[in-house]
C-alpha positions in Angstrom: 43.1 -17.0 104.5 40.5 -18.1 106.0 40.7 -22.1 106.8 37.5 -23.2 105.6 36.8 -25.6 107.9 36.2 -23.7 111.2 36.0 -20.3 110.1 32.4 -19.3 108.6 32.3 -17.7 105.5 31.7 -13.8 105.6 28.5 -12.8 105.0 29.7 -8.6 104.6 32.7 -6.9 102.8 34.2 -4.1 104.2 31.0 -4.2 107.1 28.8 -4.0 105.1 25.9 -7.2 104.4 25.6 -8.6 100.8 23.9 -11.6 99.3 26.4 -14.9 99.5 23.9 -16.8 97.4 26.2 -18.8 94.9 23.3 -17.7 92.1 23.3 -14.0 92.3 27.3 -14.2 92.5 27.2 -16.1 89.0 24.6 -13.5 87.9 27.3 -10.8 89.4 30.3 -13.0 87.1 27.5 -12.4 83.7 26.7 -8.6 84.5 30.3 -7.6 84.8 30.6 -9.8 81.6 28.4 -7.7 79.4 29.3 -5.9 77.0 25.4 -3.8 76.7 27.2 -2.4 80.2 28.9 0.6 80.5 31.2 0.6 83.7 29.3 3.3 85.5 25.6 1.4 84.7 27.8 -1.7 86.4 29.3 0.3 88.7 25.7 1.0 89.9 24.8 -2.7 89.7 27.2 -3.4 91.6 24.5 -1.9 94.7 21.8 -4.6 93.8 24.8 -6.7 95.6 24.2 -4.7 98.7 21.3 -6.1 101.9 22.5 -2.8 103.8 23.4 0.3 101.0 26.5 2.2 101.3 26.0 5.8 101.6 28.7 6.1 98.4 30.4 2.8 96.7 33.7 3.8 97.3 36.7 2.3 95.3 37.4 0.3 98.7 34.0 -1.0 98.2 34.0 -2.1 95.3 36.9 -3.8 96.0 35.8 -5.9 98.9 32.9 -6.7 96.5 35.0 -8.6 93.8 37.7 -9.5 96.1 34.6 -11.9 97.7 33.4 -13.5 94.3 37.4 -14.6 93.4 36.8 -16.2 96.8 40.3 -14.5 97.2 40.3 -14.7 101.1 40.6 -19.1 100.1 43.6 -18.2 98.5 47.4 -18.8 99.5 49.2 -15.4 100.1 50.7 -15.1 97.6 55.0 -14.3 98.1 56.2 -10.8 98.3 58.7 -10.8 94.7 59.0 -7.0 94.1 61.2 -8.2 90.5 58.1 -9.8 89.3 57.3 -7.6 86.1 53.1 -7.2 85.1 53.5 -8.0 81.2 50.6 -6.7 78.4 49.3 -10.2 77.3 46.7 -11.2 75.5 43.9 -12.3 77.7 42.8 -16.8 76.1 40.4 -17.2 75.2 37.1 -18.0 77.9 37.5 -21.7 79.0 34.2 -20.9 81.0 30.4 -19.2 80.9 28.3 -20.2 83.7 25.1 -19.2 80.7 26.2 -21.7 78.5 27.1 -23.8 80.7 24.8 -24.1 82.8 23.2 -27.0 81.8 26.5 -29.3 82.3 26.6 -27.7 85.9 23.8 -28.5 87.1 24.0 -32.3 86.1 27.7 -32.6 87.1 26.0 -31.2 90.8 23.0 -33.4 90.9 24.8 -36.9 89.9 28.0 -35.8 92.2 27.0 -34.4 94.8 23.2 -35.3 94.9 22.8 -31.7 94.9 19.4 -29.7 93.2 21.1 -26.6 91.9 17.2 -25.7 90.6 16.0 -25.6 93.9 19.6 -25.3 96.6 20.6 -21.8 98.6 24.1 -22.3 98.7 27.0 -19.9 99.9 28.7 -18.7 96.5 32.5 -19.8 98.2 30.9 -23.2 99.0 29.6 -23.5 95.1 32.5 -23.0 94.3 34.5 -25.8 96.2 32.5 -28.0 95.4 32.7 -26.6 91.7 36.0 -27.0 91.6 36.5 -29.8 93.4 34.5 -31.9 90.4 35.7 -35.1 88.7 37.8 -34.8 85.3 35.3 -36.4 84.4 32.7 -34.4 85.2 31.0 -33.1 82.2 32.3 -29.8 83.2 35.6 -30.1 83.2 35.8 -31.9 80.8 35.3 -29.3 78.4 36.4 -26.7 80.5 40.3 -28.9 79.4 39.2 -28.7 76.0 38.7 -25.0 75.9 41.7 -24.6 77.8 44.4 -27.5 75.7 46.9 -26.0 74.3 46.8 -27.5 70.5 50.9 -27.1 70.0 52.3 -28.9 72.9 50.6 -32.5 70.8 52.8 -34.4 68.8 50.5 -37.0 67.3 49.0 -35.6 64.4 45.7 -37.8 65.3 45.1 -36.7 68.2 45.9 -33.1 67.6 43.2 -33.2 65.2 40.7 -34.9 67.3 41.5 -32.7 70.6 41.0 -29.4 67.9 37.6 -31.7 66.9 36.7 -31.4 70.3 37.8 -27.9 71.0 35.7 -26.4 68.2 32.2 -28.3 69.2 33.5 -26.8 72.7 34.4 -23.4 72.4 32.8 -20.4 73.3 31.3 -17.4 72.1 34.6 -15.1 72.6 36.1 -11.4 71.0 39.0 -9.5 71.1 38.7 -6.2 72.9 40.9 -3.1 72.6 43.8 -4.4 75.6 44.1 -7.6 73.4 44.2 -6.1 70.4 47.3 -3.6 71.2 48.9 -6.6 73.5 48.7 -8.4 70.0 50.7 -5.7 68.5 53.0 -4.6 71.9 54.5 -8.2 72.3 
């Protein structure tokens, strides 16, 4: 884990310089989630995020690039526990879509940080720090909140109905993949 106060954000992964602007990493997310692209096509496209193009794209480089995207170095190390079993679970519907939610995110950054994301140049990690710190009353955090609420936990029928309507209003397109379908029948 690095300390964001005094350690610089990385400009390289595994010794190779990479692009670091937040817009490029939103594009990375869109590319990785694009169901029209095969895994081989996605792997080939990963080279676009390298300034210093590696001779060969190894698994190590792919994992390093994905860790950069996930901002892993700013997260605390998980406790080591060999007893933790990895269960096959059904993934939840998405709560964020960079393309669909762009207007809210752009407006929230302008409102809360006075940052114009349309013209800004910003390291991906700085963007992620600011994004995660947006207040609960920001448009995007309210939408994420409605999308992620567990309706079954709401006891009051009127409140449950109100939240369900908002959840449906702000829902993002979602399709189960083969892994999700298999996990539903395995549990």
